[in-house]
C-alpha positions as YAML, in Angstrom:
chain: A
units: angstrom
residues:
- id: 1
  name: VAL
  ca: [2.27, 12.44, 25.54]
- id: 2
  name: GLU
  ca: [5.09, 10.08, 26.55]
- id: 3
  name: THR
  ca: [3.12, 7.01, 26.75]
- id: 4
  name: VAL
  ca: [1.67, 7.82, 23.26]
- id: 5
  name: ALA
  ca: [5.05, 8.45, 21.77]
- id: 6
  name: LYS
  ca: [6.35, 5.00, 23.22]
- id: 7
  name: ALA
  ca: [3.68, 3.17, 21.85]
- id: 8
  name: GLY
  ca: [4.12, 4.63, 18.54]
- id: 9
  name: LEU
  ca: [7.79, 3.84, 18.78]
- id: 10
  name: ALA
  ca: [7.19, 0.15, 19.97]
- id: 11
  name: ALA
  ca: [4.72, -0.04, 16.87]
- id: 12
  name: ALA
  ca: [7.71, 1.09, 14.61]
- id: 13
  name: LYS
  ca: [10.11, -1.24, 15.87]
- id: 14
  name: GLY
  ca: [7.84, -4.15, 14.44]
- id: 15
  name: GLN
  ca: [8.32, -2.81, 11.24]
- id: 16
  name: SER
  ca: [11.29, -2.61, 8.76]
- id: 17
  name: SER
  ca: [12.67, -0.83, 5.59]
- id: 18
  name: SER
  ca: [14.00, -3.75, 3.51]
- id: 19
  name: ASP
  ca: [15.79, -0.97, 1.00]
- id: 20
  name: LYS
  ca: [17.50, 2.00, 1.49]
- id: 21
  name: ALA
  ca: [14.53, 4.12, 1.51]
- id: 22
  name: LEU
  ca: [12.60, 5.45, 4.48]
- id: 23
  name: ASN
  ca: [9.13, 4.66, 4.76]
- id: 24
  name: LYS
  ca: [6.32, 6.70, 6.19]
- id: 25
  name: THR
  ca: [3.39, 5.02, 7.90]
- id: 26
  name: LEU
  ca: [0.38, 6.37, 9.43]
- id: 27
  name: THR
  ca: [-1.01, 4.39, 12.51]
- id: 28
  name: ASP
  ca: [-4.40, 4.30, 13.93]
- id: 29
  name: ILE
  ca: [-4.19, 5.32, 17.65]
- id: 30
  name: ALA
  ca: [-7.14, 2.89, 18.30]
- id: 31
  name: THR
  ca: [-5.05, -0.10, 17.24]
- id: 32
  name: LEU
  ca: [-1.80, 0.84, 19.57]
- id: 33
  name: GLN
  ca: [-1.24, -0.54, 22.88]
- id: 34
  name: THR
  ca: [0.73, 0.74, 25.73]
- id: 35
  name: THR
  ca: [3.92, -1.27, 27.17]
- id: 36
  name: ASP
  ca: [1.55, -1.94, 30.21]
- id: 37
  name: GLY
  ca: [-1.15, -3.57, 27.82]
- id: 38
  name: ARG
  ca: [-3.42, -0.49, 28.03]
- id: 39
  name: SER
  ca: [-5.12, 0.78, 24.66]
- id: 40
  name: VAL
  ca: [-3.77, 4.40, 24.00]
- id: 41
  name: LYS
  ca: [-7.33, 5.23, 23.80]
- id: 42
  name: GLU
  ca: [-7.81, 4.36, 27.63]
- id: 43
  name: VAL
  ca: [-4.47, 6.42, 28.28]
- id: 44
  name: LEU
  ca: [-6.02, 9.56, 26.60]
- id: 45
  name: ALA
  ca: [-9.14, 9.03, 28.17]
- id: 46
  name: MET
  ca: [-7.58, 8.82, 31.73]
- id: 47
  name: ALA
  ca: [-5.59, 12.09, 30.75]
- id: 48
  name: VAL
  ca: [-8.67, 14.08, 29.76]
- id: 49
  name: GLY
  ca: [-10.33, 13.06, 33.06]
- id: 50
  name: SER
  ca: [-7.22, 14.17, 35.33]
- id: 51
  name: LEU
  ca: [-6.28, 17.29, 33.16]
- id: 52
  name: ARG
  ca: [-9.82, 18.27, 32.47]
- id: 53
  name: GLU
  ca: [-8.64, 19.29, 29.15]
- id: 54
  name: ASN
  ca: [-9.87, 17.88, 25.61]
- id: 55
  name: LEU
  ca: [-7.10, 15.66, 24.08]
- id: 56
  name: ASP
  ca: [-7.15, 14.25, 20.70]
- id: 57
  name: ILE
  ca: [-4.81, 12.44, 18.69]
- id: 58
  name: SER
  ca: [-6.15, 10.45, 15.62]
- id: 59
  name: ARG
  ca: [-2.94, 8.88, 14.27]
- id: 60
  name: ILE
  ca: [0.65, 8.77, 14.61]
- id: 61
  name: GLU
  ca: [3.01, 9.20, 11.56]
- id: 62
  name: MET
  ca: [6.10, 6.91, 11.77]
- id: 63
  name: ILE
  ca: [9.10, 7.14, 9.62]
- id: 64
  name: VAL
  ca: [10.99, 3.64, 9.62]
- id: 65
  name: GLY
  ca: [14.37, 3.05, 7.89]
- id: 66
  name: PRO
  ca: [17.41, 0.78, 7.82]
- id: 67
  name: LYS
  ca: [19.57, 0.84, 10.99]
- id: 68
  name: ASP
  ca: [22.22, 2.67, 9.69]
- id: 69
  name: SER
  ca: [20.07, 5.70, 8.59]
- id: 70
  name: HIS
  ca: [19.76, 9.11, 10.37]
- id: 71
  name: LEU
  ca: [16.84, 11.20, 10.57]
- id: 72
  name: ILE
  ca: [17.20, 15.02, 11.07]
- id: 73
  name: GLY
  ca: [14.58, 17.44, 11.54]
- id: 74
  name: TYR
  ca: [14.15, 21.36, 11.92]
- id: 75
  name: SER
  ca: [11.01, 23.49, 12.84]
- id: 76
  name: HIS
  ca: [10.89, 27.25, 12.58]
- id: 77
  name: PRO
  ca: [8.32, 28.72, 14.74]
- id: 78
  name: LYS
  ca: [5.91, 31.04, 13.05]
...
């Protein structure tokens, strides 16, 4: 999960928000590369093999904004 999150963050760094608004972007997992050059699909396949659990991540949703913006979240469990 950490490797996939880092790949998503690296992809988000290449994007910028030209205005004061936050931009939401969906990225297909198949197009992401990890910091060591492997595809995210390959990393997931290796994790499935070692954990013997099915893992499926189809996309990453990124929120990109100006440098001075702050994003705060809250999740309430059911």
